[in-house]
N, C-alpha and C positions, 0 to 999 in steps of 0.2 A: 469125761465131759469136756466139750470144746469150750474155749475161752468165751466165745460169744454167748453160749448157754449159761456159763457160770456168772457172766456179767449181767444177765437179765433178771427181771423180777425184783429189782431193788427200789424202783421209784415209788410204788404205793406205800410200802412200810416207811420209807424215808420221809415221804410227804406227810404221812400221818404224824410222825414224831415232830417234824419241823412245824407243821400247822398247829399242833396242840400247844407247843411251847410259845410260838409267835402269838397265837390268840390270847393265851394267858398273859403275855407281856403287854399286849394292847389293852386288855381289861385293867390290869394293874396301873398302867400308864395313865389311864383316865382318872385315877384317884391319887396320882403322884402329887404330893404336897410341897415339893421343893421348888425354889425359884430357878429360872434359867441361870446357868452358870455364865461367867464372863464371856467365854468364847461362843457359847450358844447365842447369847444376846447379840454379839457382834455379827455372827453368821446371819442371824435374822435380819439385822440392819442392812448388811450387804445385799440380801435378797430383795430389798425394796427398790434397788437400783441395779438393773442388769448391766453387767460389764464383763469383759473377758479376763479380768484379773482384779485382785484387791491387795491391800497393803501387805498382808503377811501370809496369804494362802492363795492357791489357784481357785478358780471360780465355781467349780461344780457344786460344792455344798450350798453355796448361796442360791444357785439356780434351783436346786432341789427344794430347799426350804421356801423360796419365793413362789415356786409353782404350787407347792402343797398348800401353803396358807392362802394363796389366791383362789385355788379351786375350792378350798374348804370355806372360804369367806370368813376366816377367823385367824387371829394371830396368837391364840392362847398357847401356853406351853405344850399342851397335848399335841396340837397340830404342828408346832415347830419340831417336836421330837418324833412324831408318828412315823416318818419314813425309816427311822433307825432299826426297829425290829424287823421291818419288811426287808430291808437291804441285807441284814444278817441272815434272815431266813432264806433268801434267794442264794446267798453265798454258800450256805450249808448244802443246798441241793446241787449247786454247780460242783462243789468239791466232792460230793457223793458220786456225781457222774464221772469225775476224774478218777476217783478210787475204783469205780466199777470197771473202767477201761483197763486199769493197771492190775487190780488185785481181786476183782470179782464182787459178787453180790453182797456177801457178808461184810466185806470192808466198806462198801458203799453205805450200807445202813449204819454201821458203827461210826463212820466219819460224819454222817449227818447228825447223829446223836452227840458225838463228842464236840463238834464245832459249835452247834447251836447252844450248848451248855457251857462253853468256855467262860472263865471269869471275865476275860477282856470283852467277850461278846455280851455277857450280862450287863456289864457297865456301859458298853457301847450301844445297848438297846434302851438304856435309861437316859443317856445324855448323847445327843447327836454330835458326831465328830467327823473330821476328815478321814480318819481310819475307817469308819463305818461306811462312808460313801465310796471310798476306794475299794472296799472288800469285794463286791461281786464282779467288778471289772477286772481286778487282778486275778481272781479265781477263774473268770472266763478266759483270760489270756492264757493261764496255765492249761486249761482244758483244750483250747484250740492249738496251743503249742504241742500238746501231746498228740492230738490228731495229725498235726503237721509232720511230726517225726515218724508217725506210723505210716502215713499215706503220701506225704509230700505234695499235697494238692495246694495250688496257689491261692484258692479262696480262703483256706484255713490260715495262710500266712497273713492275708489282708485282715481277717477277723482278729487274729491274735494282736496284730499291730494296732488296729483301731481300738480294741478293748484296753490295751495297756496305755494307749493315748488317753482314753477316758479316765483310767485310773490315775494317770499323771495329772489330769485336770482336777482331780480330787485331792491328791497329795503327791508332792514330788518324790516321796519315797518309792513310788512306783518304778523308778529307775532300777531298783534292785532286781526287777524281773529281767531287764536287759543284761545286767551283770550275771545273773544266773544262767541265762540262755547262752551267753558267751562262754562262761566257765564250763557249762555242760558240754558244749561243742568241743572244748579243748580236752576235757577229761574222758568223754565217752563217745565212741564212734556212733552209737545208735541215737545220740542226741544232736548229731550234726545236720545242718540244713544246707540245701543247695544255695549257691550265690544268688540265684534268681529269687528264691523264697526269702532269703535275708533282705534282699532289696525290696521285695513287696512288703514285708513286715515293717521295715524301717520307714518306708515311704508312707504307709498308712499311719504309723505312729507320728511321723513328722507333720503330716497333713492335719491330724486331729489337734495336735498341741500348738500349731502355728499361731492361732489367734492369741493365745496366752503369751507366747514368746514375743509377738509384736507389741502386745500391751505392755510388757515389761520394758521393752526397748523405748517405748514412748513415754514411760513413767519412771525413767531413771533407774531401771532394774530394781524397783521397790521390793518385790517379793524375794529376789535373789539376795538383796542387801540384808533383808530381815533374816533369811536363812543363814547367812554368814555371821550375823549377830548371835544366833543360837549356837553356832559352832565357833565359839569364841577364839580358840587357839589358831584358827586359820588366819585371822587378821594380825594377831600379835606374835604368832609362832609359839610352839610348845617350849616350855622351860621347866627345869627341875623343880623350881619353887611352886609352879602351878600344877604339877602332876597330882592326880587325885585317886590314889589307890582305894581309898574308902568309898569314893563315889563309884568306882568301877565295881567293887564288890557289891555295893548296894544295888546297882543296876542289874548285875548278873543274877543275884538271888531274888530280885523282884520278879524275874521272869517265871519263877515257880508260882507266883501269884497270878501273873498275867495269863499264862497258858494252862495253869493247873499243875499241882506238884507232881502227880504221877505222869501226866502227859509230857511235862518238860523233862522229867527224868528219863522217860522212854526216848525222847528225841535225842538227848545226850548219849544214851547208850547206843542208839542207832548210828549216831555220827562217829563214835569211837570204835565201833565194831563193824568195819566195812563188810558189806554184803553184796550179793549179786542181783538182788531183786530189783525190778524196775522201779518200785516205790522208793528204794534207797537212793536212786539217782536224783530224786526230787530234792535231796538235801542241798543241791546247788542253788535252789531258790530259797533256802532257809538259813543255812549256816552263815553265808557272807553277811547278811543283815545283822545277825546277832553279834558276830565278831567285830564288824565295823563300829556298831554302836557301843560295844564294850570298850573298844579302843578310844572312841570319842569320850566316854565317861571317864576314862583314865586321864585323858589329856585336858579335859575341862569338866563337862557335866553331861548328863543324859537323863531324860525322863523315861519312865518305865514303858511307855507305849511306843517309843521310837523304833522298836524292832517289830512292830505289829505285823508287818508284811511277811515276816518269816513264818508265821503260824498258819498261813493258808496252805502252802505245801506241807508245812510241818504237821498239820492235822492228819494228812494222808500217811506220812512217814510214821508218826506215832502209832496210828491204828495198825498199820502193817506190822510194826514191831510187836505190839501188844496182842495181836491175834494169836500169837504163840503162847500167850500167858493170859488166858481169858479172865481169870479171877482179877488180875490187875486191870484189865480193860474195863470190866464191869465196875471195879472200884473207882477208876478214873472218871467214868461218866457219872456214877452215883455221887461222888464227892463234888464234882463240878455242878451237877444238878442241884445239890443242896445249896451251894453258894448262889446259883442262878435264881433260886427261889427266895432266899433270905434277902438279897439286895433289893429287889422291887418291893417286897413287903415293908422294908424299912422306910422306903420313900412314902408309903401310905401313912406312916406314923412318924413323920420326920422330926418331931419334937422329942422323941424318945431319948431318955438319958439314963444311964446306969448309975451315975453317982449324984444325980440331982443338980448338976451344974450345967455345963454346956451340952446341948443336944448332940447326939452322935453325928448328925448330918449338918452341923452348924455351918460348915463351909458353903452349903447350898441353901441357906436360909438367911433372911434378913435383908436381902438385896432390894426386893420390891419395897419393903417398908422404909428402907433408907431413902430410896428415890421419892417416895410419897412425902416423907418429912421435908426433903429439900424443896420439892415442888410446892408444898403448902407454904413454906417460908417465902418462896418467890412470889406467890400470889398475895401474901400480906404486904409485900413491898411494891405492889402495883404491877405484877406480872413481869418483873425484871428478868432479863436473860440470865441463865445460869452458866457459870464457867467453872470447870473442874480440871484438876491435874491428873488424877488417877484414872487409868483406863477402865478399871472395873466399875467405878462410879459412873463414868460416861456411858459405858455399854448399857447399864441398866436404866440410866436416865433416858436414853433414846428409846429404849423398849417400853418401860413403864409409862413414860411421859409422851408416848406417841400421839395421844389425842388431847394432851393438856393445853396445847396452844402456847407453850412457853419455849422460847429458843434456848438451845443447849449448845455450848461450844467448849472446845479444848483450849487450854492456855497456849498462846502462840509459841511454837518451838524455837529453841535456840539451835540453829544449824539444821541438820537432817531430821525430819519428823521421826518420833519414836514409836508412833502407832498410827492406825488408820484415822483416828479422830484428829490428831495433830496434822495429818496429811490433808484431810479433806474437810475438816470442820473446826479449824482453828478460829479463834475470835477474830473477825474481820476488822481491818483498820477503820472501816466506815462506822463501826459501832462505837459510840462514845457515851459518856455519862455513866451513871451508876449501874453496876451489875452485881449479881450474887456470886460469891466466890467460895468454893468448897475445897478445903485442904486441911492438913494437919497443923499448919501454922499460917499466920497472916503474911501477906506479901509485903515486901519492903517498899512502902510508898511514903517517902518523907514529906512530899508536898501535900498529899491528901491521905492521911492515915486511914487504914481500914477500920470500919465500924463493926465490932463483934455483934453478931445477932444470936449467938448461943451455940451450945454443943449439940451434936446429934446423938441419939440413943441407938447404940448398936448391940444392946444386950440380946443374948440368945441367938446370935447369928454370925455371919462372916466378919462383921466389923466389931465384934465384942472387944477386941484388943487394939482397935484403931481409933485414936482420939480425934475424930473428925469434927471440924467446926465450920460454921457458916459466917461469912463476912459480907458486908456491903462495901464495895470498893469501886473506884472510878476505873472505867475500862482503859483509860489512857495509861494508868499505872501498869496494867498487865501488858500493854503493848511495849512499854519502855523497859521491861525486865530483861 
């Protein structure tokens, strides 16, 4: 059987699998009882004001949410999150197309099934994130890069470059694609591109990301500065006292949960047992991200999702490896599918608790209620402006209070702004007189002491262990801090 014949016939079964999972996710998402998480509320807020960049992230997620909620005519959590399962469904089909070109029909179908049920995809379909928005564009760049190394046609170089540029506008981790392409060209003759195609790909990439680069230059490299804040050792330099072997181990073992235990084990085995298959060469787009973030975790810290870009190509590699062990492949998909079902079901009953104390999903509850308490106090005080220190409080106040008619501000920063709200929505100097101040302790106002208005009730939610209080204070005091 010729390769073209072996690679055909995958689309319909893959589409059926992906459509069924995506449809189920959308139905369950409609009954999701969790509040928008801090980052989700912030992305929604960004989406109300079009720009080519924002404080801590590139702009694509804000554009997607802004477009979706505008077209839907609703800012409900469902519409904020609705693009997430669709983006992951598209990614599954694109990766299936890549697998079909490399390893044939069976691999394509299994890749679609594996990717759409990955734990990271299950979570990313419930809460919209930059990883989710990056996913189809990164996968598309992998597909067109594959076509480029096969045929060497210039339009594939332009498409690969443009797609990775769009991925970069979703999350800067998209640069791992360029690292993988360079590493692949160094290690494997059949992954080398002509100079002309390198120029086309990089030109398309540069053209797409140029508006965000210019925005950063005009805004004091705000997003780059935030990225350096996350990679703490870059500013201070690594030191023996700051090394974090426990954090490195935690990050590495968390990847078994991110990618699925069987799939991640297969990826490791594929990496340590060099092979000659074309799928094995895709490790250049997977291993560097995992290694780099593991080192970052050792030098400082790293969150579990920081190597998410590794698992687009990684899905194809894992399936290619597991096709020789069908029972394990079936087990990998079945285990992931069980997790993918349990997670959205939990969001439908978010108050569920096994021990009768805090709900299992407490971190995603209580945010709207906290904002409503704060806004109610502001109304009793004559619709005074609300000023808060915490980013999570501000994020939900802007979202929940979007139609309340009450002004919301961040405390004026000392030095460089620490978040988007301090950068763009700090208490203006023109605002004087009393304001509502939300914090864990009163501000130091010797000339006009703060008046305590009471504690906020955070029971059963994200603020259960946070002693938040509300004060009436003079704005001039907050300016003078």
